[in-house]
VOPAGU-2260 file (C-alpha; in pm, 1 decimal, decimal comma):
REM VOPAGU-2260
SITE   aa  ch    i         X         Y         Z
SITE  UNK   A    0   -8534,4    1696,3   -5192,4
SITE  UNK   A    1   -8235,5    1451,0   -5248,4
SITE  UNK   A    2   -7941,1    1618,8   -5393,2
SITE  UNK   A    3   -7759,1    1404,2   -5637,9
SITE  UNK   A    4   -7405,1    1457,2   -5837,9
SITE  UNK   A    5   -7354,6    1320,7   -6160,6
SITE  UNK   A    6   -6992,3    1305,6   -6231,9
SITE  UNK   A    7   -6994,8    1204,7   -6615,6
SITE  UNK   A    8   -6797,3    1313,4   -6885,2
SITE  UNK   A    9   -7015,1    1204,1   -7162,4
SITE  UNK   A   10   -7268,6    1510,5   -7237,3
SITE  UNK   A   11   -7559,1    1291,3   -7378,1
SITE  UNK   A   12   -7533,0    1063,2   -7114,5
SITE  UNK   A   13   -7523,8    1314,2   -6805,0
SITE  UNK   A   14   -7767,3    1505,7   -6955,2
SITE  UNK   A   15   -8017,1    1221,7   -6976,6
SITE  UNK   A   16   -7913,2    1077,9   -6616,4
SITE  UNK   A   17   -7981,6    1464,4   -6483,7
SITE  UNK   A   18   -8294,6    1501,6   -6667,9
SITE  UNK   A   19   -8443,5    1161,6   -6519,6
SITE  UNK   A   20   -8340,4    1237,3   -6178,1
SITE  UNK   A   21   -8529,0    1591,2   -6171,9
SITE  UNK   A   22   -8841,4    1358,5   -6339,2
SITE  UNK   A   23   -8796,7    1175,3   -6030,8
SITE  UNK   A   24   -8839,5    1463,8   -5806,3
SITE  UNK   A   25   -8438,8    1501,6   -5714,2
SITE  UNK   A   26   -8218,6    1802,8   -5756,0
SITE  UNK   A   27   -7989,0    1705,7   -5973,4
SITE  UNK   A   28   -7682,1    1872,3   -6169,5
SITE  UNK   A   29   -7363,8    1748,5   -6378,1
SITE  UNK   A   30   -7004,9    1807,2   -6384,2
SITE  UNK   A   31   -6757,3    1670,4   -6674,0
SITE  UNK   A   32   -6436,5    1562,1   -6494,9
SITE  UNK   A   33   -6291,9    1435,4   -6184,1
SITE  UNK   A   34   -6113,3    1704,1   -6003,1
SITE  UNK   A   35   -6397,6    1929,5   -6054,5
SITE  UNK   A   36   -6633,1    1649,2   -5915,6
SITE  UNK   A   37   -6413,9    1592,6   -5616,3
SITE  UNK   A   38   -6459,9    2012,0   -5558,8
SITE  UNK   A   39   -6797,5    2018,1   -5604,1
SITE  UNK   A   40   -6896,3    1704,9   -5408,6
SITE  UNK   A   41   -6717,0    1884,2   -5134,3
SITE  UNK   A   42   -6870,7    2196,4   -5121,0
SITE  UNK   A   43   -7206,0    2116,2   -5268,6
SITE  UNK   A   44   -7263,5    1848,7   -5004,0
SITE  UNK   A   45   -7502,4    1598,2   -5239,9
SITE  UNK   A   46   -7693,0    1306,4   -5065,1
SITE  UNK   A   47   -7556,9    1058,3   -5324,3
SITE  UNK   A   48   -7283,7    1089,6   -5610,3
SITE  UNK   A   49   -7346,1     916,4   -5939,3
SITE  UNK   A   50   -6984,4     851,0   -6041,0
SITE  UNK   A   51   -6836,2     747,9   -6364,0
SITE  UNK   A   52   -6483,8     555,0   -6360,9
SITE  UNK   A   53   -6315,0     701,8   -6662,7
SITE  UNK   A   54   -6288,3    1075,6   -6618,4
SITE  UNK   A   55   -6034,8    1330,4   -6770,1
SITE  UNK   A   56   -5804,4    1491,6   -6459,1
SITE  UNK   A   57   -5894,4    1224,5   -6212,0
SITE  UNK   A   58   -6034,3     889,3   -6247,8
SITE  UNK   A   59   -6362,6     798,7   -6045,0
SITE  UNK   A   60   -6160,1     562,6   -5810,8
SITE  UNK   A   61   -5920,8     839,3   -5749,6
SITE  UNK   A   62   -6241,8    1086,7   -5660,8
SITE  UNK   A   63   -6405,9     811,6   -5426,8
SITE  UNK   A   64   -6065,3     762,4   -5264,7
SITE  UNK   A   65   -6034,3    1126,9   -5173,9
SITE  UNK   A   66   -6373,2    1145,8   -5076,5
SITE  UNK   A   67   -6350,0     898,7   -4808,9
SITE  UNK   A   68   -6024,9    1003,4   -4714,7
SITE  UNK   A   69   -6138,1    1339,9   -4609,7
SITE  UNK   A   70   -6413,3    1168,8   -4441,0
SITE  UNK   A   71   -6718,1    1238,2   -4664,7
SITE  UNK   A   72   -6999,2     950,1   -4599,6
SITE  UNK   A   73   -7195,0    1063,4   -4910,0
SITE  UNK   A   74   -7328,4     744,0   -5089,7
SITE  UNK   A   75   -7133,9     628,9   -5422,0
SITE  UNK   A   76   -7285,5     472,9   -5726,4
SITE  UNK   A   77   -6988,2     411,1   -5967,8
SITE  UNK   A   78   -7089,7     377,6   -6321,9
SITE  UNK   A   79   -6867,4     255,1   -6578,5
SITE  UNK   A   80   -6817,1      69,0   -6897,4
SITE  UNK   A   81   -6561,4    -163,0   -6709,3
SITE  UNK   A   82   -6776,6    -441,8   -6552,1
SITE  UNK   A   83   -6460,6    -693,2   -6462,6
SITE  UNK   A   84   -6454,2    -841,1   -6107,1
SITE  UNK   A   85   -6159,8    -664,0   -5997,7
SITE  UNK   A   86   -6295,2    -327,1   -6122,2
SITE  UNK   A   87   -6615,2    -389,8   -5898,9
SITE  UNK   A   88   -6377,7    -504,4   -5624,3
SITE  UNK   A   89   -6158,1    -181,1   -5618,0
SITE  UNK   A   90   -6461,1      37,7   -5631,6
SITE  UNK   A   91   -6613,2    -144,8   -5314,7
SITE  UNK   A   92   -6274,3    -153,2   -5160,2
SITE  UNK   A   93   -6268,5     227,0   -5188,0
SITE  UNK   A   94   -6577,6     285,6   -4999,5
SITE  UNK   A   95   -6803,8     288,0   -5297,0
SITE  UNK   A   96   -7204,1     190,4   -5194,2
SITE  UNK   A   97   -7302,9      41,6   -5539,2
SITE  UNK   A   98   -7102,9     -45,8   -5882,3
SITE  UNK   A   99   -7316,1     -58,5   -6204,5
SITE  UNK   A  100   -7180,9    -138,0   -6559,6
SITE  UNK   A  101   -7298,1      30,3   -6845,4
SITE  UNK   A  102   -7495,3      11,5   -7051,6
SITE  UNK   A  103   -7811,5      19,2   -6809,7
SITE  UNK   A  104   -8149,6      50,5   -6816,9
SITE  UNK   A  105   -8270,4     403,7   -6667,0
SITE  UNK   A  106   -8551,5     229,7   -6450,2
SITE  UNK   A  107   -8272,1     -17,0   -6346,3
SITE  UNK   A  108   -8047,9     279,7   -6235,6
SITE  UNK   A  109   -8296,5     503,0   -6085,5
SITE  UNK   A  110   -8386,6     191,4   -5851,4
SITE  UNK   A  111   -8068,7     158,7   -5709,7
SITE  UNK   A  112   -8060,9     524,8   -5648,0
SITE  UNK   A  113   -8375,3     493,6   -5474,9
SITE  UNK   A  114   -8229,5     194,9   -5259,7
SITE  UNK   A  115   -7885,8     340,4   -5179,5
SITE  UNK   A  116   -8105,7     642,9   -5061,9
SITE  UNK   A  117   -8349,9     476,3   -4913,1
SITE  UNK   A  118   -8046,8     284,9   -4651,7
SITE  UNK   A  119   -7900,5     589,8   -4577,6
SITE  UNK   A  120   -8256,9     729,3   -4434,9
SITE  UNK   A  121   -8303,7     390,5   -4234,9
SITE  UNK   A  122   -7956,8     392,5   -4078,1
SITE  UNK   A  123   -7976,7     376,7   -3697,7
SITE  UNK   A  124   -8027,5     749,0   -3528,2
SITE  UNK   A  125   -7728,3     948,9   -3469,2
SITE  UNK   A  126   -7582,3    1042,1   -3173,5
SITE  UNK   A  127   -7460,5     731,2   -3046,8
SITE  UNK   A  128   -7061,8     728,4   -2870,0
SITE  UNK   A  129   -6888,0     419,1   -2831,0
SITE  UNK   A  130   -6582,8     369,8   -2553,8
SITE  UNK   A  131   -6353,7      98,8   -2523,4
SITE  UNK   A  132   -5994,1      45,6   -2437,8
SITE  UNK   A  133   -5855,0     386,0   -2490,9
SITE  UNK   A  134   -6057,9     433,6   -2801,8
SITE  UNK   A  135   -6363,1     691,4   -2816,2
SITE  UNK   A  136   -6625,3     675,0   -3129,3
SITE  UNK   A  137   -6874,7     926,4   -3207,0
SITE  UNK   A  138   -7040,0     791,2   -3506,9
SITE  UNK   A  139   -7244,5    1099,8   -3570,8
SITE  UNK   A  140   -6952,3    1295,7   -3609,9
SITE  UNK   A  141   -6733,7    1040,9   -3789,2
SITE  UNK   A  142   -6477,9    1077,6   -3543,2
SITE  UNK   A  143   -6242,0     859,7   -3374,0
SITE  UNK   A  144   -5972,2     888,2   -3090,3
SITE  UNK   A  145   -5741,6     677,4   -2907,4
SITE  UNK   A  146   -5570,8     805,2   -2589,3
SITE  UNK   A  147   -5736,9    1139,4   -2715,8
SITE  UNK   A  148   -5549,4    1173,0   -3007,2
SITE  UNK   A  149   -5758,9    1171,0   -3362,8
SITE  UNK   A  150   -5720,8     808,8   -3585,0
SITE  UNK   A  151   -5852,5     798,5   -3957,5
SITE  UNK   A  152   -6104,2     557,6   -3997,9
SITE  UNK   A  153   -6302,4     527,8   -4374,3
SITE  UNK   A  154   -6701,5     561,1   -4339,5
SITE  UNK   A  155   -6746,6     207,6   -4424,3
SITE  UNK   A  156   -6507,7      57,7   -4155,8
SITE  UNK   A  157   -6747,8     327,3   -3867,9
SITE  UNK   A  158   -7025,9     104,7   -4018,8
SITE  UNK   A  159   -6863,8    -199,4   -3952,3
SITE  UNK   A  160   -6778,9    -125,2   -3621,6
SITE  UNK   A  161   -7145,0      25,6   -3533,7
SITE  UNK   A  162   -7316,2    -256,3   -3680,2
SITE  UNK   A  163   -7064,6    -523,9   -3473,7
SITE  UNK   A  164   -7158,5    -326,3   -3164,1
SITE  UNK   A  165   -7550,7    -307,3   -3201,5
SITE  UNK   A  166   -7548,3    -650,6   -3237,5
SITE  UNK   A  167   -7463,1    -690,3   -2884,3
SITE  UNK   A  168   -7211,7    -974,5   -2875,9
SITE  UNK   A  169   -7364,4   -1171,9   -3119,6
SITE  UNK   A  170   -7143,5   -1290,4   -3417,2
SITE  UNK   A  171   -7200,9   -1176,7   -3768,1
SITE  UNK   A  172   -7090,4   -1320,4   -4107,8
SITE  UNK   A  173   -6898,9   -1172,0   -4373,8
SITE  UNK   A  174   -7222,7   -1214,5   -4559,5
SITE  UNK   A  175   -7461,2   -1048,1   -4309,1
SITE  UNK   A  176   -7192,0    -773,0   -4267,8
SITE  UNK   A  177   -7142,2    -677,1   -4636,4
SITE  UNK   A  178   -7594,7    -705,0   -4677,2
SITE  UNK   A  179   -7610,8    -478,5   -4399,6
SITE  UNK   A  180   -7291,9    -212,0   -4462,1
SITE  UNK   A  181   -7262,4    -212,2   -4828,8
SITE  UNK   A  182   -7631,3    -323,5   -4910,3
SITE  UNK   A  183   -7523,1    -614,8   -5153,0
SITE  UNK   A  184   -7737,6    -959,8   -5183,8
SITE  UNK   A  185   -7452,3   -1097,7   -5422,3
SITE  UNK   A  186   -7108,9    -994,7   -5362,9
SITE  UNK   A  187   -6795,5   -1017,7   -5559,5
SITE  UNK   A  188   -6558,8   -1112,2   -5251,7
SITE  UNK   A  189   -6584,7   -1115,5   -4887,9
SITE  UNK   A  190   -6209,2    -995,9   -4847,1
SITE  UNK   A  191   -6370,4    -642,3   -4848,3
SITE  UNK   A  192   -6475,9    -694,4   -4510,9
SITE  UNK   A  193   -6121,4    -872,2   -4368,2
SITE  UNK   A  194   -5980,9    -534,5   -4454,8
SITE  UNK   A  195   -6208,2    -332,0   -4304,4
SITE  UNK   A  196   -6208,5    -546,6   -3967,2
SITE  UNK   A  197   -5795,8    -530,1   -3996,6
SITE  UNK   A  198   -5822,4    -156,3   -4047,5
SITE  UNK   A  199   -6039,0    -120,5   -3746,6
SITE  UNK   A  200   -5781,6    -336,8   -3547,7
SITE  UNK   A  201   -5481,9    -162,3   -3643,6
SITE  UNK   A  202   -5669,1     181,6   -3556,3
SITE  UNK   A  203   -5821,1      83,2   -3209,3
SITE  UNK   A  204   -5691,7    -217,4   -3051,1
SITE  UNK   A  205   -5386,9    -157,2   -2818,1
SITE  UNK   A  206   -5249,7    -479,7   -2966,8
SITE  UNK   A  207   -5410,1    -528,4   -3357,2
SITE  UNK   A  208   -5241,2    -931,0   -3324,6
SITE  UNK   A  209   -5420,9    -998,9   -2993,2
SITE  UNK   A  210   -5742,5    -815,5   -3029,7
SITE  UNK   A  211   -5956,7    -780,4   -2722,7
SITE  UNK   A  212   -6264,9    -631,9   -2846,2
SITE  UNK   A  213   -6313,0    -702,6   -3208,5
SITE  UNK   A  214   -6296,7   -1053,2   -3232,3
SITE  UNK   A  215   -6274,6   -1312,6   -3489,1
SITE  UNK   A  216   -6557,5   -1610,3   -3459,5
SITE  UNK   A  217   -6362,9   -1908,4   -3635,4
SITE  UNK   A  218   -6612,7   -2079,3   -3893,1
SITE  UNK   A  219   -6843,6   -1762,1   -3838,2
SITE  UNK   A  220   -6757,4   -1386,8   -3873,7
SITE  UNK   A  221   -6665,6   -1159,5   -3612,5
SITE  UNK   A  222   -6820,8    -991,1   -3337,1
SITE  UNK   A  223   -6763,9    -714,0   -3057,6
SITE  UNK   A  224   -6697,1    -708,9   -2730,3
SITE  UNK   A  225   -6701,3    -428,7   -2461,6
Protein backbone atom coordinates (compact mmCIF):
# COMPACT_ATOMS: atom_id res chain seq x y z
CA UNK A 1 0.00 0.00 0.00
CA UNK A 2 1.70 3.25 -1.12
CA UNK A 3 2.26 5.83 1.61
CA UNK A 4 1.45 9.42 0.70
CA UNK A 5 2.28 12.46 2.82
CA UNK A 6 0.13 15.57 2.35
CA UNK A 7 1.79 18.84 3.40
CA UNK A 8 -1.05 21.36 3.28
CA UNK A 9 -1.96 24.13 5.76
CA UNK A 10 -5.62 24.45 4.73
CA UNK A 11 -7.33 21.87 6.93
CA UNK A 12 -10.38 21.38 4.68
CA UNK A 13 -8.23 20.71 1.60
CA UNK A 14 -5.94 18.38 3.54
CA UNK A 15 -8.91 16.40 4.83
CA UNK A 16 -10.40 15.99 1.34
CA UNK A 17 -7.05 14.85 -0.03
CA UNK A 18 -6.43 12.34 2.74
CA UNK A 19 -9.96 10.93 2.51
CA UNK A 20 -9.69 10.46 -1.27
CA UNK A 21 -6.23 8.93 -1.03
CA UNK A 22 -7.46 6.41 1.53
CA UNK A 23 -10.49 5.67 -0.67
CA UNK A 24 -8.08 4.99 -3.57
CA UNK A 25 -6.24 2.44 -1.46
CA UNK A 26 -3.31 4.52 -0.22
CA UNK A 27 -2.04 5.05 3.30
CA UNK A 28 -2.15 8.81 3.85
CA UNK A 29 -1.56 11.41 6.52
CA UNK A 30 -1.32 15.20 6.58
CA UNK A 31 0.81 17.82 8.30
CA UNK A 32 0.15 21.55 8.25
CA UNK A 33 3.51 23.33 8.05
CA UNK A 34 6.73 23.09 6.12
CA UNK A 35 9.16 22.28 8.92
CA UNK A 36 6.92 19.50 10.20
CA UNK A 37 6.49 18.22 6.65
CA UNK A 38 10.25 18.01 6.16
CA UNK A 39 10.72 16.17 9.44
CA UNK A 40 7.86 13.76 8.76
CA UNK A 41 9.01 13.05 5.19
CA UNK A 42 12.47 12.06 6.39
CA UNK A 43 11.15 9.94 9.25
CA UNK A 44 8.17 8.22 7.57
CA UNK A 45 9.76 7.70 4.13
CA UNK A 46 6.53 8.04 2.11
CA UNK A 47 6.23 6.81 -1.47
CA UNK A 48 5.02 10.24 -2.63
CA UNK A 49 4.62 13.73 -1.18
CA UNK A 50 1.84 16.19 -2.06
CA UNK A 51 3.48 19.49 -1.16
CA UNK A 52 1.80 22.89 -1.02
CA UNK A 53 4.03 25.88 -1.77
CA UNK A 54 2.65 28.48 0.63
CA UNK A 55 3.16 27.01 4.10
CA UNK A 56 3.88 28.27 7.62
CA UNK A 57 7.48 28.09 8.96
CA UNK A 58 9.01 26.93 5.65
CA UNK A 59 7.63 27.18 2.11
CA UNK A 60 7.26 24.19 -0.16
CA UNK A 61 10.18 25.19 -2.36
CA UNK A 62 12.52 25.11 0.63
CA UNK A 63 11.08 21.78 1.80
CA UNK A 64 11.71 20.33 -1.66
CA UNK A 65 15.22 21.78 -1.82
CA UNK A 66 16.18 20.39 1.60
CA UNK A 67 14.78 16.95 0.83
CA UNK A 68 16.77 16.74 -2.39
CA UNK A 69 19.90 18.11 -0.70
CA UNK A 70 19.67 15.27 1.82
CA UNK A 71 19.45 12.71 -0.97
CA UNK A 72 15.72 11.97 -0.67
CA UNK A 73 14.44 10.72 -4.03
CA UNK A 74 10.78 10.54 -2.95
CA UNK A 75 8.49 11.73 -5.78
CA UNK A 76 7.05 15.18 -5.06
CA UNK A 77 3.95 16.76 -6.56
CA UNK A 78 3.77 20.47 -5.78
CA UNK A 79 0.21 21.68 -5.24
CA UNK A 80 -0.33 25.43 -5.26
CA UNK A 81 -2.48 28.34 -6.37
CA UNK A 82 0.61 29.97 -7.90
CA UNK A 83 0.38 29.07 -11.57
CA UNK A 84 2.92 31.41 -13.15
CA UNK A 85 5.50 29.78 -15.40
CA UNK A 86 8.37 31.01 -13.21
CA UNK A 87 6.84 29.21 -10.21
CA UNK A 88 6.52 25.96 -12.14
CA UNK A 89 10.08 26.19 -13.43
CA UNK A 90 11.41 26.82 -9.93
CA UNK A 91 9.58 23.79 -8.55
CA UNK A 92 10.91 21.55 -11.33
CA UNK A 93 14.44 22.93 -10.97
CA UNK A 94 14.38 22.09 -7.27
CA UNK A 95 13.50 18.48 -8.03
CA UNK A 96 9.69 18.27 -8.01
CA UNK A 97 8.21 15.55 -10.23
CA UNK A 98 4.98 17.37 -11.08
CA UNK A 99 3.42 20.78 -10.46
CA UNK A 100 -0.36 21.10 -10.13
CA UNK A 101 -2.15 24.45 -10.02
CA UNK A 102 -5.13 24.80 -7.69
CA UNK A 103 -8.03 24.55 -8.04
CA UNK A 104 -7.69 21.05 -9.44
CA UNK A 105 -10.30 18.31 -9.63
CA UNK A 106 -9.83 15.34 -7.34
CA UNK A 107 -10.01 12.88 -10.26
CA UNK A 108 -7.26 14.71 -12.15
CA UNK A 109 -5.05 14.87 -9.07
CA UNK A 110 -5.54 11.16 -8.34
CA UNK A 111 -4.63 10.39 -11.97
CA UNK A 112 -1.45 12.44 -11.66
CA UNK A 113 -0.54 10.64 -8.43
CA UNK A 114 -1.03 7.26 -10.11
CA UNK A 115 1.11 8.37 -13.06
CA UNK A 116 3.99 9.50 -10.83
CA UNK A 117 3.83 6.32 -8.75
CA UNK A 118 3.71 4.24 -11.94
CA UNK A 119 6.84 5.94 -13.28
CA UNK A 120 8.64 5.11 -10.05
CA UNK A 121 7.50 1.50 -10.15
CA UNK A 122 8.65 1.08 -13.75
CA UNK A 123 12.13 2.49 -13.10
CA UNK A 124 15.07 0.30 -14.20
CA UNK A 125 16.12 -2.47 -11.84
CA UNK A 126 18.30 -1.34 -8.96
CA UNK A 127 21.86 -2.33 -8.42
CA UNK A 128 23.60 -0.77 -11.43
CA UNK A 129 27.02 0.76 -10.86
CA UNK A 130 28.70 2.99 -13.45
CA UNK A 131 32.43 3.73 -13.47
CA UNK A 132 34.16 6.17 -15.81
CA UNK A 133 37.29 8.27 -15.42
CA UNK A 134 37.77 8.70 -11.68
CA UNK A 135 34.02 8.61 -11.00
CA UNK A 136 31.96 5.78 -9.55
CA UNK A 137 28.15 6.01 -9.48
CA UNK A 138 25.94 3.64 -7.48
CA UNK A 139 22.43 4.28 -8.77
CA UNK A 140 20.80 2.01 -6.20
CA UNK A 141 22.28 3.88 -3.24
CA UNK A 142 22.26 7.32 -4.90
CA UNK A 143 25.97 7.59 -4.13
CA UNK A 144 28.70 9.17 -6.25
CA UNK A 145 32.43 9.36 -5.65
CA UNK A 146 35.35 10.90 -7.53
CA UNK A 147 38.84 9.69 -6.60
CA UNK A 148 37.18 7.92 -3.69
CA UNK A 149 35.70 11.16 -2.31
CA UNK A 150 31.93 11.50 -1.99
CA UNK A 151 30.28 14.12 -4.18
CA UNK A 152 26.67 15.29 -3.99
CA UNK A 153 24.33 14.82 -6.93
CA UNK A 154 20.64 15.68 -6.97
CA UNK A 155 18.22 12.77 -7.54
CA UNK A 156 17.28 14.14 -10.97
CA UNK A 157 20.97 14.35 -11.93
CA UNK A 158 21.27 10.64 -11.11
CA UNK A 159 18.24 10.04 -13.33
CA UNK A 160 19.66 12.03 -16.25
CA UNK A 161 23.02 10.26 -16.05
CA UNK A 162 21.43 6.83 -15.84
CA UNK A 163 19.22 7.51 -18.84
CA UNK A 164 22.17 8.70 -20.94
CA UNK A 165 24.28 5.72 -19.86
CA UNK A 166 21.55 3.19 -20.65
CA UNK A 167 21.06 4.80 -24.08
CA UNK A 168 24.47 3.29 -25.01
CA UNK A 169 25.97 6.29 -26.77
CA UNK A 170 22.77 7.32 -28.56
CA UNK A 171 22.11 11.06 -28.54
CA UNK A 172 18.95 12.13 -26.72
CA UNK A 173 17.09 15.40 -27.17
CA UNK A 174 16.27 17.59 -24.20
CA UNK A 175 12.59 16.78 -24.71
CA UNK A 176 13.32 13.04 -24.55
CA UNK A 177 15.30 13.49 -21.33
CA UNK A 178 12.53 15.58 -19.76
CA UNK A 179 9.88 13.04 -20.71
CA UNK A 180 11.86 10.06 -19.40
CA UNK A 181 13.26 11.58 -16.20
CA UNK A 182 10.58 14.10 -15.26
CA UNK A 183 7.65 12.43 -17.01
CA UNK A 184 6.44 15.51 -18.86
CA UNK A 185 5.04 15.68 -22.36
CA UNK A 186 4.71 19.48 -22.29
CA UNK A 187 7.47 21.49 -20.65
CA UNK A 188 7.84 25.07 -19.47
CA UNK A 189 11.55 25.06 -20.42
CA UNK A 190 14.33 22.75 -21.52
CA UNK A 191 16.88 24.75 -19.51
CA UNK A 192 16.16 22.29 -16.70
CA UNK A 193 18.10 19.61 -18.58
CA UNK A 194 21.02 21.93 -19.30
CA UNK A 195 21.32 22.79 -15.62
CA UNK A 196 21.48 19.12 -14.62
CA UNK A 197 24.03 18.38 -17.34
CA UNK A 198 26.16 21.24 -15.97
CA UNK A 199 25.81 19.76 -12.48
CA UNK A 200 26.99 16.36 -13.70
CA UNK A 201 29.96 17.80 -15.57
CA UNK A 202 31.03 20.04 -12.70
CA UNK A 203 30.91 17.17 -10.21
CA UNK A 204 32.15 14.23 -12.29
CA UNK A 205 34.25 15.36 -15.25
CA UNK A 206 37.99 15.99 -14.77
CA UNK A 207 37.62 19.15 -16.90
CA UNK A 208 34.00 20.34 -17.00
CA UNK A 209 34.84 22.79 -19.81
CA UNK A 210 36.16 19.94 -21.97
CA UNK A 211 34.00 16.95 -20.99
CA UNK A 212 35.07 13.51 -22.19
CA UNK A 213 32.02 11.50 -21.14
CA UNK A 214 28.90 13.70 -20.91
CA UNK A 215 28.89 15.19 -24.37
CA UNK A 216 26.86 17.79 -26.23
CA UNK A 217 25.58 16.80 -29.66
CA UNK A 218 24.99 20.16 -31.33
CA UNK A 219 21.53 20.57 -32.75
CA UNK A 220 20.34 17.42 -30.98
CA UNK A 221 21.01 17.17 -27.25
CA UNK A 222 23.35 15.01 -25.18
CA UNK A 223 24.95 11.58 -25.10
CA UNK A 224 27.23 9.62 -22.77
CA UNK A 225 30.42 7.76 -23.69
CA UNK A 226 32.57 5.75 -21.28
